[in-house]
C-alpha positions in Angstrom: -0.1 0.0 0.0 1.3 3.4 -1.0 1.8 5.9 1.9 1.0 9.5 1.9 1.7 12.4 4.3 -0.5 15.5 4.3 0.8 18.6 6.0 -2.0 21.0 6.9 -4.5 18.1 7.1 -7.0 20.0 9.3 -7.6 22.7 6.7 -10.3 22.8 4.2 -8.3 21.4 1.3 -6.2 19.3 3.6 -9.2 17.4 5.0 -10.5 16.7 1.5 -7.1 15.5 0.3 -6.9 13.0 3.2 -10.4 11.7 2.5 -9.7 11.4 -1.2 -6.3 9.7 -0.6 -7.9 7.1 1.6 -10.6 6.5 -1.0 -7.8 5.8 -3.5 -6.2 3.2 -1.2 -3.4 5.2 0.5 -2.3 4.8 4.0 -2.4 8.4 5.2 -0.5 10.2 7.9 -2.0 13.6 8.9 -0.2 16.5 10.5 -1.5 20.0 11.3 -1.2 22.8 13.8 -4.6 22.3 15.3 -4.5 18.6 15.7 -0.8 17.9 16.3 0.8 21.3 17.2 3.0 21.3 14.0 4.2 24.8 13.2 5.8 24.8 9.7 7.3 28.2 10.5 9.3 26.7 13.3 12.1 24.4 12.2 12.4 22.7 15.6 8.6 21.8 15.3 9.0 20.5 11.8 12.0 18.4 12.8 10.2 17.0 15.9 7.1 15.9 14.1 8.8 14.5 11.0 11.5 12.6 13.0 8.6 10.7 14.6 7.5 9.3 11.3 8.6 6.1 9.6 9.3 5.8 5.9 9.2 5.3 3.1 6.6 7.9 2.2 5.4 7.9 -1.4 3.4 11.2 -1.6 3.9 14.3 0.4 1.5 17.2 0.1 2.0 20.5 1.9 -1.4 22.2 2.1 -0.6 25.0 4.4 -0.7 28.7 3.6 -2.1 32.1 4.4 -3.6 34.8 2.3 -2.7 37.5 4.7 -0.9 38.0 8.0 -3.3 40.7 9.4 -7.0 41.5 9.7 -6.5 44.0 6.9 -6.2 41.3 4.3 -3.7 41.3 1.3 -2.0 44.6 0.6 -3.6 46.4 -2.4 -1.0 49.4 -2.3 2.6 50.1 -1.3 1.3 52.2 1.6 -0.2 49.1 3.2 3.2 47.2 3.3 4.3 46.2 6.8 7.7 44.4 7.2 6.5 42.1 10.0 3.4 41.0 8.1 5.5 40.5 5.0 8.0 38.3 6.8 5.2 36.3 8.3 3.8 35.6 4.9 7.1 34.4 3.6 7.6 32.2 6.7 4.2 30.6 6.2 3.9 30.3 2.4 7.5 29.8 1.3 9.9 28.8 4.1 7.5 26.4 5.9 7.0 24.0 2.9 10.7 23.9 2.0 11.5 23.1 5.6 9.2 20.2 5.4 11.0 19.0 2.4 14.4 19.4 4.0 13.4 17.1 6.9 11.3 14.7 5.0 14.0 13.9 2.5 15.4 11.0 4.5 12.0 9.3 4.3 11.5 9.6 0.6 12.3 6.3 -1.4 15.3 6.5 -3.9 14.3 3.5 -6.0 10.7 4.3 -7.0 8.3 7.0 -7.9 7.9 9.6 -5.1 6.0 13.0 -5.2 6.4 16.1 -3.2 3.7 18.6 -3.9 3.1 22.1 -2.4 0.0 24.2 -2.8 1.0 27.4 -4.6 -1.3 29.9 -6.3 -1.6 31.3 -9.8 -1.0 34.8 -8.4 2.6 33.7 -7.6 3.3 33.6 -11.3 5.3 36.7 -12.2 4.3 36.3 -15.9 0.6 36.2 -15.1 0.6 39.3 -12.9 -1.3 42.0 -14.7 -3.5 43.3 -11.9 -0.9 44.2 -9.2 -1.7 44.2 -5.5 -1.5 41.3 -3.0 2.2 42.1 -2.6 3.2 39.6 0.1 1.0 36.8 -1.0 2.2 37.0 -4.6 5.8 37.3 -3.6 5.8 34.5 -1.0 4.1 32.1 -3.5 6.6 33.1 -6.2 9.4 32.4 -3.6 7.8 28.9 -2.9 7.7 28.2 -6.7 11.4 29.0 -6.9 12.1 26.7 -3.9 10.2 23.9 -5.5 12.0 24.4 -8.8 15.4 24.5 -7.2 14.7 21.5 -5.0 13.5 19.4 -7.9 17.0 19.7 -9.5 18.7 18.5 -6.4 16.2 15.7 -5.7 16.6 14.4 -9.3 20.2 13.7 -8.6 19.7 11.4 -5.6 16.1 10.3 -6.2 15.9 9.4 -9.9 12.1 8.9 -9.9 11.2 11.9 -7.8 8.6 14.5 -8.7 8.7 17.9 -7.0 5.9 20.2 -8.1 3.9 23.3 -7.3 0.1 23.1 -7.7 -2.6 25.8 -8.0 -5.9 24.3 -6.7 -8.1 27.2 -8.0 -10.1 29.3 -5.6 -11.5 26.8 -3.2 -14.5 27.5 -0.9 -12.9 27.2 2.5 -12.4 29.4 5.7 -9.2 30.5 3.9 -11.2 32.3 1.2 -14.3 33.2 3.0 -13.7 37.0 2.4 -13.0 36.6 -1.3 -16.4 35.3 -2.6 -16.1 37.3 -5.8 -14.0 34.6 -7.4 -15.3 31.5 -9.1 -15.0 28.8 -6.5 -14.9 25.0 -6.3 -15.7 22.8 -3.4 -12.8 21.3 -1.4 -13.6 17.7 -2.5 -13.6 18.7 -6.1 -10.3 20.5 -5.6 -8.8 17.4 -3.9 -9.9 15.1 -6.7 -8.3 17.5 -9.2 -5.1 17.8 -7.3 -4.6 14.0 -6.8 -5.4 13.4 -10.5 -2.3 15.5 -11.3 -0.2 14.0 -8.6 -0.9 10.5 -9.8 -0.4 11.3 -13.5 2.6 13.6 -13.6 6.0 12.0 -14.5 9.5 12.5 -13.4 10.2 14.3 -16.6 7.8 17.0 -15.4 9.4 17.5 -12.0 10.1 21.1 -11.0 7.0 22.5 -12.8 4.0 24.5 -11.7 0.5 23.2 -12.7 -3.0 24.4 -12.2 -6.0 22.3 -11.1 -6.6 21.1 -14.6 -3.1 19.9 -15.1 -2.0 22.8 -17.3 1.4 24.2 -16.8 1.6 27.7 -15.5 4.4 30.0 -16.5 6.7 31.2 -13.7 
């Protein structure tokens, strides 16, 4: 039986990913802040929780993230930028997921297919940015994309069958997006199905890429 790990398993998308993985026959390990006390922004917490796991793990999905670090929401103008809030966004959206990969690496199999996927966002695409705004969220997701791209190159050297990808789930109807109802939304279960379809179909030749919910590659 293939084994999967979901980081952020108590979130809207995370819960649906866990459910869908189990339907597909995976043995699933769930980690989250609310259920386990995992704080992806604290390396000691990441190390503690991952060191308690046993390998090999065939699929790792990091479903953590934050749209904003204050009640004011994503910054729409330069005047709204706050260094502390910006740093928090980077810690949550970019640094956290790559710390997970740093510490989970020892549990990833070297001799068979293994997938590390982190949830990114289309707004993290520099090429796709024509509206501006959302400074910290855009920049932190762009940083995550670069981390994923860079790590994919390193992993390919030691784990020949590895796939390291960033995924855009679309705008999903969760607590995370409750204040942004103007966007076209999908339900978490639909998003989870879409994401796992990609995870199960992508090949090692496509490692280091950024895909949307339909499996279409997004330009960096």
